[in-house]
C-alpha positions in Angstrom: 9.5 -22.9 -0.8 6.4 -24.5 -2.4 4.9 -23.5 -5.7 1.5 -25.1 -6.6 0.2 -25.2 -10.1 -3.4 -24.8 -11.1 -4.0 -22.0 -8.6 -6.8 -19.4 -8.5 -5.6 -16.1 -7.2 -7.8 -13.1 -6.3 -6.3 -9.6 -6.1 -8.4 -7.1 -4.2 -7.7 -3.4 -5.2 -6.7 -4.3 -8.8 -7.6 -0.8 -10.1 -5.2 0.9 -7.7 -1.6 1.6 -8.8 0.2 -1.2 -6.9 -2.7 -3.7 -7.3 -2.6 -3.3 -11.1 1.1 -3.7 -11.3 0.9 -6.9 -9.1 -1.8 -8.3 -11.3 0.2 -7.7 -14.4 3.2 -9.5 -12.8 1.2 -12.5 -11.7 -0.4 -12.8 -15.2 3.0 -14.0 -16.4 3.2 -16.8 -13.9 2.2 -20.2 -15.5 1.5 -21.8 -12.1 -1.5 -19.5 -11.7 -4.4 -21.0 -13.7 -6.9 -18.2 -13.1 -6.3 -14.6 -11.9 -9.3 -12.5 -10.7 -9.1 -8.8 -10.0 -11.7 -7.1 -7.8 -12.4 -3.4 -7.4 -15.3 -0.9 -7.6 -14.0 0.6 -10.9 -12.2 -1.1 -13.9 -8.4 -0.9 -14.0 -7.0 1.8 -16.2 -3.7 0.0 -16.8 -2.9 -3.3 -18.5 -3.5 -6.1 -16.1 -2.6 -8.9 -18.5 -5.0 -11.9 -18.4 -6.6 -10.8 -15.1 -10.4 -11.3 -15.1 -11.9 -8.1 -13.7 -14.9 -8.4 -11.4 -16.7 -5.2 -10.3 -17.4 -5.7 -6.6 -17.3 -3.7 -3.4 -15.7 -5.7 -0.5 -18.0 -3.9 1.9 -20.8 -5.9 0.3 -21.2 -9.6 1.1 -21.1 -10.3 -2.6 -17.4 -10.8 -2.3 -18.1 -14.1 -0.6 -19.9 -15.3 -3.7 -17.0 -14.3 -5.9 -14.5 -16.3 -3.8 -16.8 -19.3 -3.5 -17.9 -19.5 -7.1 -14.3 -19.2 -8.5 -12.9 -21.6 -5.8 -10.2 -19.1 -5.0 -7.3 -20.5 -3.0 -5.2 -17.3 -2.6 -6.5 -13.9 -1.7 -4.3 -10.8 -1.9 -5.7 -7.7 0.0 -4.2 -4.5 -1.5 -7.0 -2.1 -0.8 -6.3 -0.3 2.5 -6.5 3.4 1.5 -4.0 5.9 2.8 -5.7 9.2 2.2 -9.2 10.5 3.0 -9.2 12.6 -0.1 -8.9 9.6 -2.4 -11.7 7.8 -0.6 -14.2 10.6 -0.5 -13.7 11.6 3.2 -12.5 10.0 6.4 -15.8 8.2 7.1 -15.8 6.5 3.7 -12.1 5.7 4.1 -12.6 3.9 7.4 -15.6 2.0 5.9 -13.5 0.8 3.0 -10.4 0.0 5.2 -12.0 -1.6 8.2 -15.5 -2.7 7.3 -14.3 -3.8 3.9 -11.5 -5.9 5.4 -13.9 -7.5 7.9 -16.2 -8.6 5.0 -13.3 -9.9 3.0 -11.9 -11.9 5.9 -15.4 -13.3 6.7 -15.6 -14.5 3.1 -12.1 -16.1 3.4 -13.1 -17.8 6.7 -16.2 -19.4 5.1 -14.5 -20.5 1.9 -12.9 -24.0 2.4 -10.8 -23.5 -0.8 -8.9 -20.5 0.6 -5.4 -21.6 1.7 -3.4 -18.4 1.5 -3.9 -14.7 2.5 -1.4 -12.0 1.6 -2.1 -8.5 3.2 -0.4 -5.3 2.2 0.1 -3.4 5.5 2.4 -0.5 6.5 5.1 0.4 8.9 2.9 3.2 10.0 1.4 0.7 12.5 4.5 1.4 14.7 3.5 5.0 14.9 6.0 7.9 15.3 7.2 9.4 18.5 10.3 10.8 20.2 10.6 7.5 22.2 10.8 5.2 19.3 13.7 2.6 19.0 16.4 3.0 16.4 14.8 0.1 14.4 11.4 -1.5 14.9 11.3 -5.3 14.7 8.1 -7.1 13.8 7.4 -8.2 17.4 7.7 -4.7 18.9 4.7 -2.7 20.0 4.4 1.1 19.1 5.6 3.5 21.8 2.8 5.8 20.7 -0.2 3.9 19.3 -1.6 5.6 16.2 -4.8 7.3 17.1 -6.3 8.3 13.8 -6.3 7.8 10.0 -4.6 5.3 7.9 -2.3 4.1 10.6 -5.1 3.4 13.0 -7.1 1.7 10.3 -4.1 -0.5 9.5 -3.7 -1.5 13.2 -7.3 -2.6 13.2 -6.9 -4.4 9.9 -3.9 -6.3 11.2 -5.9 -7.3 14.3 -8.7 -8.8 12.2 -6.1 -10.6 10.0 -4.5 -12.2 13.1 -8.0 -13.2 14.2 -8.6 -15.0 10.9 -5.2 -16.8 11.4 -6.3 -18.1 14.8 -9.7 -19.3 13.5 -8.3 -20.8 10.3 -4.8 -22.1 11.2 -4.9 -24.0 7.9 -4.6 -20.7 6.0 -1.1 -19.3 5.5 -1.3 -15.6 6.4 1.4 -13.3 5.2 1.4 -9.7 6.6 3.7 -7.3 4.8 4.5 -4.0 6.5 5.9 -1.8 3.8 7.9 1.4 4.4 6.8 4.4 2.3 6.7 3.4 -1.4 8.7 5.5 -3.8 9.7 5.4 -7.4 9.6 7.3 -10.7 5.8 7.0 -11.4 4.1 6.5 -8.0 2.0 9.3 -6.7 1.7 9.6 -2.9 1.5 12.4 -0.4 5.2 11.9 0.3 6.3 12.2 -3.4 4.1 15.3 -3.7 5.7 16.7 -0.6 9.2 16.4 -2.0 8.0 17.9 -5.3 6.9 21.2 -3.5 9.0 24.2 -4.6 9.8 24.9 -1.0 9.4 22.0 1.5 8.1 22.6 5.0 10.1 21.0 7.8 9.4 21.0 11.6 11.9 23.4 13.3 14.4 21.5 15.5 13.6 18.1 14.0 15.5 16.1 11.4 13.9 12.7 11.3 15.2 9.5 9.8 13.0 8.3 6.8 13.0 5.0 5.0 11.7 4.0 1.6 11.0 0.9 -0.4 11.2 1.1 -4.2 8.1 0.0 -6.1 10.0 -2.7 -7.9 11.2 -4.3 -4.7 7.8 -4.0 -3.1 6.2 -5.8 -6.1 8.8 -8.5 -6.0 8.1 -9.2 -2.3 4.4 -9.3 -3.0 4.9 -11.7 -5.9 7.0 -14.0 -3.8 4.5 -13.9 -1.0 1.8 -15.1 -3.5 3.7 -17.9 -5.3 5.8 -19.1 -2.3 5.0 -20.0 1.3 6.0 -17.2 3.8 3.8 -17.4 6.9 4.2 -14.5 9.3 4.7 -10.7 9.6 7.5 -9.0 7.7 8.9 -5.5 7.5 9.8 -4.4 4.0 12.1 -1.5 3.3 15.3 -0.6 1.5 18.5 -0.8 3.5 19.6 2.3 5.4 17.9 5.6 6.2 18.0 9.2 5.0 17.6 12.2 7.2 14.7 14.3 6.0 17.1 17.3 5.4 19.3 15.0 3.2 16.3 13.9 1.1 15.1 17.5 0.6 18.6 18.4 -0.6 18.9 15.4 -2.9 15.5 16.5 -4.5 17.1 19.9 -5.2 14.7 21.6 -2.8 15.1 24.0 0.0 13.1 23.8 3.3 11.5 26.3 5.5 11.0 25.8 9.2 7.6 25.4 10.9 7.3 25.6 14.6 5.7 22.5 16.2 2.5 24.2 17.3 1.8 25.3 13.7 2.3 21.8 12.1 -1.4 20.9 12.2 -2.4 24.3 10.8 0.1 23.9 8.0 -1.2 20.4 7.2 -4.7 21.7 7.0 -3.6 24.5 4.7 -1.9 22.0 2.3 -5.0 19.8 2.3 -7.3 22.8 1.5 -5.1 23.9 -1.4 -5.0 20.3 -2.8 -1.2 20.3 -3.0 -0.6 17.5 -0.5 -3.2 15.4 1.5 -1.3 15.3 4.8 -2.9 13.2 7.5 -2.0 13.6 11.2 0.1 10.5 11.3 2.0 11.6 8.2 2.8 14.9 9.9 4.1 13.0 13.0 6.2 10.9 10.6 7.7 14.1 9.2 8.5 15.3 12.7 9.8 12.1 14.3 10.5 9.7 11.5 10.6 5.9 11.7 12.9 3.0 10.6 12.4 -0.7 10.7 14.6 -3.8 10.8 14.3 -6.1 7.7 16.3 -9.1 8.9 13.3 -11.4 9.0 12.5 -10.5 5.3 16.0 -11.3 4.1 16.2 -14.6 6.1 12.8 -15.9 5.2 12.3 -14.6 1.7 16.0 -14.9 0.9 15.6 -11.6 -0.9 17.7 -8.4 -0.5 15.9 -5.4 -2.0 17.8 -4.2 -5.1 17.3 -0.6 -4.0 18.6 0.9 -0.8 16.6 3.8 0.7 19.1 6.2 -0.8 19.1 4.7 -4.3 15.3 4.3 -4.3 14.9 8.0 -3.5 17.5 9.0 -6.1 15.6 6.9 -8.7 12.4 8.8 -7.8 14.1 12.2 -8.2 15.7 11.3 -11.6 12.9 9.1 -13.0 10.0 11.5 -12.1 11.6 14.3 -14.0 11.8 16.4 -10.8 13.5 19.6 -11.8 16.1 20.5 -9.3 15.5 24.0 -8.0 18.7 24.0 -6.0 21.8 21.8 -6.8 22.3 19.5 -3.8 26.1 19.3 -4.6 26.4 23.0 -4.2 24.5 23.0 -1.0 26.7 20.2 0.4 29.8 22.0 -0.8 28.8 25.1 1.1 28.0 23.0 4.1 31.4 21.4 4.1 33.0 24.8 3.8 31.1 26.2 6.7 31.8 23.1 8.7 35.5 23.2 7.9 35.7 26.8 9.1 34.1 25.6 12.3 36.5 22.7 12.6 33.8 20.1 11.9 33.6 17.3 9.3 30.6 16.9 7.1 30.0 13.8 4.9 27.8 13.4 1.9 24.2 12.3 2.2 
């Protein structure tokens, strides 16, 4: 692992939640001489000694920022997951795809750039009934994402790999994160589990996987200050069944028939409760899990939080009031299972 002093690091998406946290973390690293944060609005949180530059990566001005500062490391954190936060699906795609193309073009032209770290998502694997138990980094999706954030991320990854071929001297690190979770992060999935009654597709109990914000930030930090070329899945160990997660959040679920899933998603979007995209609805029907062996072997890092403990930290730390005690639910389940001659374990 190589650490180089006197470096100039640019974090794109510094005003977003994770981008701001990463900038604050990197501010404490003495090997980074200069830290630049780029976004269209100023960060609302403390980003340490990060120098904020107001710029839209869809504009070629980003090339001037990289060239004038002699940036050697670019961290791309600004692929947006929800149309609502971007001002609509058209604006979301422009930011995600067109913005990434402009940023990568700037990186390609800048001779000082030697490292690119890209925050991607396990959503690129899609979700379907034909998925393997665990996706490894070299597997193709059984059902290619056809819309939204997942489709944008597939396109972004394609452009990133293209840069790697054109500039083999640039170390490209592509991090595919499972769904982030933690006490203070706000995502469609955390809002979903905070609903008083949680909708669930009838007849399906998918496996879900999470990565705690603290572990995600540590992987990002190491990707910036160390050399880790390649593509890596990032997730906490193990999985939860969706029904188990709902119980652990102290919620109860109500079944929705498969044909009504899209209608229910549209209803939640209109009410503003949860901004569910089509690929997120498929995830809640079929689930997804990934293998993280490559991460542990190359980064030599085992996430501190498992999927289970990350979810429990979200439930406790977010102050989520339990409407139903999961221990009572599980006790009833064990009693019913015992009467039926079956064994039921804890989630």
